[in-house]
C-alpha positions in Angstrom: -23.1 14.7 1.5 -24.7 11.1 1.9 -28.0 10.4 3.7 -27.2 7.4 6.2 -30.7 7.6 8.2 -32.3 4.7 6.4 -29.3 2.3 7.1 -27.5 0.5 9.6 -24.6 -1.5 10.8 -27.3 -4.4 11.5 -27.1 -4.6 7.4 -24.0 -6.4 7.7 -23.9 -7.6 10.8 -27.2 -9.6 10.0 -25.2 -11.4 7.1 -22.3 -12.2 8.9 -21.3 -16.0 9.2 -18.7 -17.6 11.9 -16.8 -20.9 10.8 -16.1 -23.8 13.2 -13.3 -22.2 14.4 -15.2 -19.0 15.3 -13.8 -17.1 12.2 -16.1 -14.4 10.6 -17.0 -14.3 7.0 -19.5 -12.9 4.9 -20.8 -14.7 1.6 -20.3 -13.0 -1.9 -24.5 -13.7 -2.9 -25.5 -12.4 0.6 -23.4 -9.6 0.6 -24.6 -8.6 -3.2 -28.0 -7.9 -1.7 -27.1 -6.1 0.9 -25.0 -3.6 -1.3 -28.1 -3.4 -3.6 -26.7 -5.0 -6.9 -29.4 -6.6 -8.7 -27.0 -8.4 -10.8 -24.6 -10.6 -10.0 -22.2 -9.9 -13.3 -22.0 -6.4 -12.3 -21.2 -7.5 -8.6 -18.3 -9.9 -9.7 -16.6 -6.9 -11.5 -16.5 -5.4 -8.5 -15.1 -8.4 -6.4 -12.5 -8.4 -9.4 -11.4 -5.1 -8.8 -11.4 -5.7 -5.0 -9.1 -8.6 -5.5 -6.6 -7.0 -8.0 -6.3 -4.4 -5.2 -6.1 -6.9 -2.4 -3.1 -8.4 -5.4 -1.4 -5.4 -5.4 -0.8 -4.8 -2.0 1.1 -8.0 -1.7 -1.5 -10.5 -0.2 -2.5 -13.5 -0.3 -5.9 -13.1 -2.6 -6.8 -17.0 -1.5 -6.7 -16.1 2.3 -9.3 -13.3 1.9 -11.5 -14.4 -1.3 -12.3 -17.9 -1.0 -13.9 -19.5 -4.1 -16.8 -21.7 -3.7 -20.0 -23.5 -4.9 -23.7 -23.2 -3.8 -26.6 -25.3 -4.9 -29.7 -23.0 -5.6 -32.9 -24.4 -7.0 -34.6 -22.8 -10.4 -37.8 -24.3 -11.1 -37.5 -28.0 -11.0 -33.8 -28.6 -11.5 -30.6 -27.9 -9.1 -27.4 -26.1 -10.3 -24.3 -25.2 -9.0 -23.8 -21.4 -8.8 -20.3 -19.5 -8.2 -20.1 -17.7 -4.5 -17.3 -16.6 -2.5 -16.6 -16.3 1.2 -14.8 -13.2 2.1 -12.7 -11.8 5.0 -13.7 -8.6 6.4 -10.6 -7.2 4.6 -12.1 -8.7 1.4 -15.5 -7.1 2.1 -13.6 -3.6 2.8 -12.0 -3.7 -0.5 -15.2 -4.4 -2.3 -17.2 -1.6 -0.6 -14.0 0.7 -1.7 -14.3 -0.2 -5.5 -18.3 -0.1 -5.1 -20.8 2.3 -6.9 -20.1 5.7 -4.7 -23.6 6.3 -5.7 -25.2 3.8 -3.4 -25.9 5.3 0.2 -25.0 1.9 1.4 -22.0 1.6 0.0 -21.1 4.4 2.2 -22.2 2.9 5.1 -20.4 -0.1 4.5 -17.0 2.0 4.1 -17.4 3.0 7.6 -18.4 -0.7 8.7 -15.9 -2.6 7.1 -13.4 0.0 7.3 -13.2 0.6 11.3 -13.0 -2.8 11.8 -10.4 -3.4 9.5 -7.9 -1.1 10.5 -7.7 -2.6 14.0 -5.8 -5.0 12.2 -4.8 -7.8 14.3 -6.8 -7.0 17.5 -10.4 -8.4 17.4 -13.1 -6.6 18.3 -13.6 -7.9 21.9 -10.0 -7.2 22.6 -10.1 -3.8 21.5 -13.1 -3.0 23.5 -11.3 -4.8 26.8 -8.5 -2.0 26.2 -8.5 1.1 28.3 -8.9 4.7 27.0 -5.6 5.4 27.1 -4.7 1.7 25.6 -7.1 2.6 22.6 -5.6 6.2 22.2 -1.9 4.4 21.9 -3.7 2.0 19.4 -5.4 4.6 17.5 -2.5 7.1 17.2 -0.2 3.9 16.2 -2.5 3.5 13.2 -2.9 7.3 12.4 0.7 7.3 12.0 0.8 4.4 9.5 -2.4 5.8 8.0 -0.4 9.0 7.1 2.4 7.4 6.0 0.0 5.7 3.0 -1.7 9.0 2.5 1.4 11.3 2.0 2.4 8.4 -0.3 -0.7 8.7 -2.1 -0.8 12.1 -2.3 2.4 12.7 -3.5 1.6 9.8 -6.2 -1.4 10.5 -7.4 -1.7 14.2 -6.9 2.0 15.6 -6.9 1.1 17.3 -3.7 4.3 19.2 -2.4 3.2 21.2 0.5 1.8 18.7 2.8 1.1 21.4 5.7 -1.6 22.6 3.0 -2.7 18.7 2.0 -3.5 17.9 5.7 -4.9 21.2 6.8 -7.1 20.9 4.3 -8.6 17.5 5.7 -8.6 19.3 9.2 -11.0 22.2 7.7 -13.3 19.8 6.3 -13.5 17.8 9.7 -13.2 20.3 12.2 -15.6 22.9 10.6 -12.8 25.4 9.3 -9.9 24.8 11.8 -6.4 24.6 10.6 -4.1 22.0 12.8 -2.8 25.5 14.3 -6.2 26.3 15.4 -7.0 22.9 16.8 -3.5 23.4 18.9 -4.5 26.8 20.0 -8.3 25.3 20.9 -6.6 22.7 22.9 -4.2 24.9 24.6 -0.9 22.7 23.5 2.4 24.0 23.5 4.5 25.2 20.8 4.8 22.0 18.3 3.2 19.9 20.3 1.6 17.4 18.3 -2.2 17.3 18.2 -3.2 14.0 17.7 -1.2 12.7 20.8 -3.9 15.0 22.8 -6.5 13.3 21.3 -8.9 10.7 22.8 -9.6 7.4 21.1 -13.0 8.6 19.7 -11.1 11.6 18.1 -8.5 9.8 16.8 -10.8 7.3 15.0 -12.1 9.9 13.2 -9.4 11.1 11.9 -8.1 7.7 11.1 -11.3 7.5 8.8 -10.6 10.8 7.3 -7.0 9.4 6.8 -7.9 6.2 5.3 -10.7 7.1 3.1 -9.3 10.0 1.6 -6.3 7.6 0.5 -8.2 5.1 -1.4 -10.1 7.9 -3.3 -7.4 9.7 -4.5 -6.4 6.3 -5.8 -9.5 5.3 -7.2 -10.4 8.6 -8.5 -7.0 8.9 -10.0 -6.5 12.5 -8.9 -3.6 14.2 -10.5 -3.3 17.4 -9.6 -2.4 19.4 -5.7 -5.4 21.2 -5.9 -7.5 18.3 -6.7 -6.0 16.5 -3.9 -6.7 19.2 -1.1 -9.8 19.5 -2.3 -10.6 15.9 -2.0 -9.1 15.9 1.5 -11.4 19.0 2.6 -14.6 17.2 1.1 -13.6 14.0 2.8 -13.6 15.4 6.3 -16.7 17.4 5.4 -18.6 14.2 4.5 -17.0 12.6 8.1 -18.2 15.4 9.9 -21.4 15.4 8.3 -21.7 11.8 8.6 -20.9 12.2 12.7 -23.5 14.9 13.0 -26.3 13.1 11.1 -25.7 9.9 13.8 -26.2 11.9 16.5 -22.2 12.0 17.5 -20.3 14.5 19.1 -18.3 16.8 16.9 -14.7 16.5 16.8 -14.1 19.9 18.3 -16.1 19.2 20.8 -14.7 16.1 22.0 -12.7 16.6 25.4 -8.7 16.9 25.2 -7.0 14.4 27.5 -5.5 15.1 30.6 -2.2 13.7 29.5 -0.7 13.3 26.4 0.8 10.2 24.5 4.2 11.7 25.3 3.5 11.9 28.5 2.0 8.6 29.1 4.9 7.3 27.1 7.0 8.1 29.9 5.6 5.2 32.1 4.6 1.8 32.0 1.5 2.0 30.1 3.7 1.5 26.9 5.3 -1.7 27.8 1.9 -3.2 28.7 0.6 -2.6 25.2 3.8 -3.1 23.3 2.1 -5.9 21.1 0.7 -2.8 19.2 3.8 -1.9 17.3 
């Protein structure tokens, strides 16, 4: 379990910059210090790994890792040093490839992952959504996330029993509850989707479990179904512990919405937020 009590999101907010068009970015040299890397060469090796992950995802590296130079004074002379302007997505890839022993890396994964997964919506736009709109948006992201998680589990761990694999994650996050247990607690009908019956906060916790498990399966090169299940359980447990340490509400204690997303889908609400797809 990672102890994040002495860190908070202001570490990353305080070094965020905006260009003349209002687009946010981070400078690599400042992020290096925030993530507690004392040597630039070690941090740059993490940047190279992040750029490789970006390239493997068929995303243009230059859009997220802009090479820039910076003039610094050393003694009586001034010299140019290498630096990067990093997008939020670039920072997300960097913390995903950072030293997992660093507590601040875990916080960075939380901070950059949650915002990056909002994709085309800005934070301001997301905050203006109603609760049900946020639910639709988060649910769409969990669907996409589970697709990539299943793919990673199959490729990395050779997972065949996906019910057992997903229940491992739920057990970690929900203090031993399986998907069936969650459905019973929520008093859902047979085969009704539990994710369609979650509020935005509960969906966000599950989205974080999904995305971080996918990343860890790849990063740790998990190569067995048993280890994949264990990884998913431990990730769910770590996220549960993080929520507890931050004074948050446990997922099973969050209220179940009155209407499922399937029910809401029958009215005009979905048309209003068709851009989520």
